[in-house]
Wavefront OBJ file of the C-alpha trace (Angstrom):
o trace
v 87.658 -75.765 64.393
v 91.214 -77.162 64.201
v 91.871 -80.886 64.158
v 88.483 -81.590 65.733
v 88.907 -78.944 68.492
v 87.026 -75.650 68.488
v 88.698 -72.291 69.099
v 86.438 -70.059 71.220
v 86.946 -66.295 71.637
v 86.301 -65.076 75.177
v 86.172 -61.330 76.016
v 88.427 -60.397 78.939
v 88.995 -57.218 80.925
v 92.108 -55.063 81.020
v 93.923 -55.577 84.310
v 92.470 -59.028 84.961
v 94.578 -62.126 85.603
v 93.652 -63.411 82.129
v 94.856 -60.118 80.638
v 98.206 -60.366 82.394
v 98.764 -63.911 81.187
v 97.684 -63.034 77.655
v 99.956 -59.997 77.327
v 102.949 -62.039 78.494
v 102.097 -64.828 76.041
v 101.638 -62.272 73.243
v 105.003 -60.654 73.923
v 106.659 -64.078 73.846
v 105.001 -64.967 70.514
v 106.021 -61.652 68.908
v 109.572 -61.970 70.290
v 110.108 -65.467 68.935
v 108.527 -64.578 65.608
v 110.820 -61.580 65.182
v 113.890 -63.638 66.142
v 112.958 -66.254 63.541
v 113.019 -63.420 60.993
v 116.470 -62.291 62.135
v 115.303 -59.300 64.194
v 117.229 -59.009 67.481
v 116.971 -56.655 70.445
v 119.228 -56.362 73.497
v 118.401 -58.660 76.395
v 115.453 -57.466 78.410
v 113.865 -55.511 75.553
v 110.721 -56.653 73.751
v 109.808 -56.148 70.102
v 106.287 -55.647 71.455
v 106.651 -53.516 74.602
v 103.905 -53.715 77.182
v 103.291 -49.985 76.743
v 102.284 -50.611 73.100
v 99.668 -53.125 74.228
v 98.502 -50.783 76.983
v 98.237 -47.920 74.501
v 95.994 -50.069 72.327
v 93.663 -51.311 75.068
v 93.309 -47.846 76.646
v 91.420 -46.512 73.614
v 87.615 -46.330 73.453
v 85.623 -49.186 71.904
v 88.380 -51.774 72.382
v 87.565 -55.465 72.839
v 90.177 -57.895 74.164
v 89.690 -61.554 73.257
v 91.555 -64.558 74.538
v 91.386 -67.633 72.296
v 90.644 -70.870 74.144
v 90.926 -74.420 72.813
v 90.567 -77.623 74.841
v 90.462 -75.585 78.039
v 93.732 -73.727 77.448
v 94.588 -70.298 76.062
v 96.157 -70.613 72.591
v 96.213 -66.990 71.441
v 94.228 -63.802 71.416
v 93.353 -60.564 69.678
v 92.692 -56.900 70.372
v 90.181 -55.115 68.126
v 88.829 -51.556 68.011
v 85.461 -50.595 66.537
v 84.795 -47.117 65.131
v 82.179 -45.139 63.198
v 79.216 -46.821 64.792
v 81.023 -50.184 64.625
v 81.208 -50.004 60.808
v 85.023 -49.870 60.785
v 87.112 -52.382 62.699
v 90.828 -52.241 63.484
v 92.722 -55.402 64.307
v 95.429 -53.965 66.560
v 96.973 -57.306 67.513
v 96.394 -60.971 66.736
v 98.708 -63.656 68.005
v 98.971 -67.420 68.404
v 100.977 -68.888 71.289
v 104.375 -69.866 69.949
v 103.948 -73.514 70.939
v 100.624 -73.718 69.019
v 101.568 -72.144 65.698
v 101.030 -73.947 62.393
v 97.735 -75.543 63.483
v 95.259 -73.176 61.829
v 94.527 -71.364 65.106
v 95.244 -67.894 63.721
v 92.718 -68.448 60.952
v 90.146 -69.684 63.447
v 90.715 -66.575 65.593
v 90.306 -64.174 62.683
v 87.212 -65.868 61.263
v 85.781 -65.968 64.771
v 86.201 -62.184 64.992
v 84.377 -61.754 61.687
v 81.486 -63.872 62.938
v 81.268 -61.941 66.205
v 81.141 -58.586 64.371
v 78.979 -58.975 61.240
v 78.145 -55.256 61.412
v 81.706 -54.254 60.449
v 81.973 -53.199 56.813
v 85.747 -52.587 56.634
v 88.550 -54.194 58.636
v 92.054 -52.714 58.822
v 95.368 -53.953 60.200
v 99.129 -53.735 59.583
v 102.316 -55.802 59.887
v 106.091 -55.238 59.409
v 107.458 -55.766 55.915
v 109.699 -58.699 56.911
v 106.929 -60.766 58.519
v 106.358 -62.895 55.420
v 104.277 -65.421 57.337
v 101.956 -62.660 58.581
v 101.656 -61.097 55.120
v 100.747 -64.501 53.677
v 98.247 -64.998 56.502
v 96.418 -61.707 56.069
v 96.382 -61.711 52.246
v 96.080 -65.368 51.235
v 94.239 -66.793 54.228
v 92.105 -63.954 55.607
v 91.331 -62.069 52.385
v 92.926 -58.686 53.175
v 94.475 -56.470 50.492
v 97.650 -54.403 50.808
v 96.638 -50.736 50.576
v 99.768 -48.904 51.688
v 103.465 -49.306 52.425
v 105.099 -46.724 54.681
v 108.775 -46.529 55.544
v 111.075 -45.147 58.220
v 110.740 -41.498 57.213
v 106.953 -41.737 57.415
v 105.663 -39.914 60.524
v 103.148 -42.708 61.073
v 105.937 -45.144 61.910
v 105.984 -46.353 65.489
v 109.704 -47.028 65.835
v 111.805 -50.028 66.897
v 110.374 -53.242 65.525
v 108.505 -51.253 62.861
v 111.274 -48.925 61.648
v 112.086 -50.778 58.419
v 108.621 -50.430 56.889
v 105.039 -51.519 57.401
v 102.270 -52.849 55.202
v 98.731 -51.612 55.819
v 95.938 -54.038 54.978
v 92.221 -53.571 54.424
v 89.359 -56.017 53.965
v 86.082 -54.705 52.562
v 83.278 -56.919 53.839
v 80.665 -55.595 51.388
v 79.985 -58.354 48.894
v 82.598 -60.509 50.631
v 82.023 -64.124 51.548
v 81.909 -64.368 55.312
v 84.134 -66.866 57.086
v 82.858 -70.424 57.364
v 83.308 -73.537 59.393
v 85.144 -76.455 57.744
v 83.092 -78.013 54.941
v 81.919 -81.605 55.273
v 79.176 -82.570 52.811
v 77.976 -85.827 51.329
v 76.149 -87.176 48.295
v 74.949 -90.704 47.598
v 78.479 -91.916 46.867
v 80.853 -89.119 47.831
v 82.117 -86.951 50.677
v 83.113 -83.345 49.963
v 85.354 -82.042 52.733
v 88.470 -80.160 53.759
v 91.798 -81.623 52.664
v 93.617 -83.866 55.138
v 97.258 -84.820 55.530
v 96.430 -88.363 54.408
v 95.332 -87.066 50.986
v 98.881 -86.087 50.046
v 99.927 -89.167 48.076
v 96.667 -89.312 46.107
v 96.859 -85.572 45.448
v 100.425 -86.051 44.173
v 99.032 -88.702 41.819
v 96.379 -86.256 40.630
v 98.795 -83.433 39.786
v 101.212 -85.884 38.143
v 98.511 -87.103 35.727
v 97.000 -83.978 34.148
v 93.972 -84.575 31.955
v 93.989 -81.027 30.555
v 96.821 -78.660 29.705
v 95.754 -76.220 32.419
v 96.946 -78.770 35.002
v 100.323 -79.574 33.394
v 102.288 -77.114 35.520
v 101.332 -79.032 38.640
v 103.860 -81.699 37.645
v 106.655 -79.193 38.299
v 105.749 -78.689 41.967
v 108.251 -80.311 44.327
v 107.140 -82.641 47.112
v 107.939 -79.932 49.660
v 105.996 -77.387 47.637
v 103.067 -79.763 47.428
v 103.084 -80.204 51.218
v 102.941 -76.428 51.662
v 100.121 -76.215 49.130
v 98.230 -78.934 50.990
v 98.737 -77.134 54.301
v 97.210 -73.974 52.826
v 94.256 -75.909 51.428
v 93.653 -77.604 54.781
v 93.274 -74.154 56.346
v 91.011 -72.830 53.572
v 87.453 -72.658 54.951
v 85.846 -70.438 52.279
v 85.100 -73.191 49.762
v 88.070 -72.433 47.520
v 89.721 -75.858 47.943
v 87.791 -79.023 48.748
v 88.681 -82.699 48.519
v 86.315 -85.277 47.035
v 86.509 -88.787 48.463
v 84.545 -92.001 48.171
v 81.941 -92.134 50.907
v 82.561 -95.774 51.805
v 86.365 -95.738 51.962
v 87.312 -92.023 52.203
v 89.649 -92.582 49.246
v 90.602 -89.204 47.716
v 89.497 -89.056 44.075
v 89.239 -85.392 43.119
v 89.646 -81.701 43.802
v 87.012 -78.945 43.678
v 88.520 -75.466 43.630
v 88.060 -71.860 42.657
v 88.510 -68.224 43.560
v 86.221 -65.569 44.992
v 85.850 -62.255 43.137
v 83.471 -60.419 45.448
v 80.181 -62.327 45.128
v 81.342 -64.120 41.955
v 83.167 -67.467 42.010
v 85.453 -68.914 39.342
v 84.991 -72.688 39.633
v 87.052 -75.701 38.565
v 87.385 -79.445 39.135
v 89.976 -82.153 38.607
v 89.595 -85.925 39.119
v 91.918 -88.906 39.053
v 91.747 -90.610 35.632
v 90.503 -93.935 37.039
v 87.412 -92.238 38.492
v 86.260 -90.441 35.347
v 83.294 -91.608 33.289
v 81.396 -92.784 36.389
v 79.350 -89.655 37.118
v 81.463 -88.664 40.116
v 82.419 -85.258 38.674
v 78.786 -84.282 38.099
v 77.711 -85.586 41.516
v 80.441 -83.580 43.248
v 80.121 -80.423 41.128
v 76.352 -80.261 41.608
v 76.746 -80.412 45.388
v 79.571 -77.858 45.154
v 77.388 -75.334 43.334
v 74.630 -75.936 45.892
v 77.179 -74.920 48.541
v 78.438 -71.889 46.609
v 74.990 -70.502 45.841
v 73.576 -71.516 49.208
v 75.446 -70.949 52.455
v 78.475 -69.300 50.781
v 76.302 -66.688 49.074
v 77.631 -66.624 45.495
v 75.631 -64.533 43.011
v 77.389 -65.833 39.884
v 79.575 -68.864 39.148
v 81.647 -69.205 35.984
v 84.185 -71.639 34.522
v 86.923 -71.419 31.905
v 88.078 -74.481 29.979
v 90.026 -75.363 26.855
v 87.883 -75.705 23.736
v 89.306 -79.222 23.396
v 88.037 -80.275 26.843
v 84.752 -81.809 25.689
v 84.044 -83.611 28.991
v 84.155 -80.414 31.044
v 81.954 -78.643 28.526
v 79.414 -81.455 28.794
v 79.568 -81.259 32.594
v 78.885 -77.508 32.508
v 75.886 -78.063 30.268
v 74.504 -80.758 32.597
v 74.890 -78.312 35.478
v 72.739 -75.808 33.588
v 75.590 -73.401 32.851
v 75.313 -71.498 29.587
v 78.135 -70.919 27.149
v 78.903 -67.204 27.272
v 81.785 -66.943 24.862
v 84.802 -68.286 22.990
v 88.123 -66.573 23.601
v 90.502 -67.239 20.711
v 94.115 -68.072 21.643
v 93.359 -66.846 25.154
v 96.107 -68.464 27.230
v 99.117 -70.786 27.015
v 99.934 -73.614 29.421
v 102.478 -75.601 27.380
v 105.140 -74.994 24.754
v 105.470 -76.725 21.403
v 108.469 -78.713 20.203
v 109.927 -75.463 18.861
v 109.820 -73.922 22.332
v 107.098 -71.473 21.397
v 103.937 -71.215 23.548
v 100.820 -73.009 22.346
v 97.805 -70.745 22.857
v 94.497 -72.348 23.745
v 91.050 -71.390 22.509
v 89.073 -71.049 25.744
v 85.360 -71.377 26.445
v 83.483 -69.493 29.162
v 80.436 -71.006 30.895
v 78.417 -69.316 33.662
v 75.248 -69.481 35.728
v 73.472 -67.064 38.089
v 72.032 -67.949 41.483
v 68.392 -67.526 40.415
v 69.076 -69.664 37.340
v 70.596 -72.364 39.558
v 67.649 -72.330 41.933
v 65.069 -72.672 39.141
v 66.903 -75.010 36.760
v 65.488 -78.367 35.748
v 67.837 -80.983 37.168
v 68.598 -84.031 34.992
l 1 2 3 4 5 6 7 8 9 10 11 12 13 14 15 16 17 18 19 20 21 22 23 24 25 26 27 28 29 30 31 32 33 34 35 36 37 38 39 40 41 42 43 44 45 46 47 48 49 50 51 52 53 54 55 56 57 58 59 60 61 62 63 64 65 66 67 68 69 70 71 72 73 74 75 76 77 78 79 80 81 82 83 84 85 86 87 88 89 90 91 92 93 94 95 96 97 98 99 100 101 102 103 104 105 106 107 108 109 110 111 112 113 114 115 116 117 118 119 120 121 122 123 124 125 126 127 128 129 130 131 132 133 134 135 136 137 138 139 140 141 142 143 144 145 146 147 148 149 150 151 152 153 154 155 156 157 158 159 160 161 162 163 164 165 166 167 168 169 170 171 172 173 174 175 176 177 178 179 180 181 182 183 184 185 186 187 188 189 190 191 192 193 194 195 196 197 198 199 200 201 202 203 204 205 206 207 208 209 210 211 212 213 214 215 216 217 218 219 220 221 222 223 224 225 226 227 228 229 230 231 232 233 234 235 236 237 238 239 240 241 242 243 244 245 246 247 248 249 250 251 252 253 254 255 256 257 258 259 260 261 262 263 264 265 266 267 268 269 270 271 272 273 274 275 276 277 278 279 280 281 282 283 284 285 286 287 288 289 290 291 292 293 294 295 296 297 298 299 300 301 302 303 304 305 306 307 308 309 310 311 312 313 314 315 316 317 318 319 320 321 322 323 324 325 326 327 328 329 330 331 332 333 334 335 336 337 338 339 340 341 342 343 344 345 346 347 348 349 350 351 352 353 354 355 356 357 358 359 360 361
């Protein structure tokens, strides 16, 4: 779903009218993307020749999808399934040039994952200079770079790809499957995806750090913060969620973390004026319900400075146990002498079965 509209993947046949329109749209998107990266070809030549698309779709076990939103085609993808559908290859994924920057590419990819839950490993590739694509596959879709091959490599396809390619792989075993946008509620709060209107309040949050681990946020420029917000708005795997007051939708806090297979490193940060009112516990409890429930986490853990008594208390209320103290573990700030100040860091954690059987306060 993007901006309230749903992206639907529709299988189409090679040689159909839809296929002809999609291939033309795909060539246009690739052409404009390459030109934006400074890659030029003589007039009449395409960075993505039709024969490359035809070569892809002529193979066995290929599925061609057009992506439809609000009745119009906004992109598409070509995938190949091998080894009894356990390995999937994403040959091409594109978003119509006029529709880029709206989260459609993410919706297409996550839609493919949902349509093919049997696939254990996904593979794809992209040219080295396509920074936007590399960011998309690694930071948005969860792929890992597994290989870089250059011009002399016999696997190179020529032309657009001559200057080097990155190969990507995503192992779906133990991986959190793609999700729809989160929109949850408690008695007083809404836990949801970030929105553009949260920007000023989020700027206030990063400018008023309540723990040293958040101090570096003050150094982010307004433009950098906008880019960060845009990424968080497109993050549907639970790694970045906004907390707002249920009655007014006023942004008051940030729930965040990182997936490590089926383990999640969790954190939270709230505006100073909304601390001491039970909001952090109310939001964090619902967050862990989400992580252990529909998102499938097996273990959740949290790091915090030994001086952060409030976060330690929150972890204990959530039923997390203290697993260790790491002496002088990390530095976030420097002292007056310019030398780093190293923090003693506590580790708290809880397992799914412990969460499900805990006695709630």
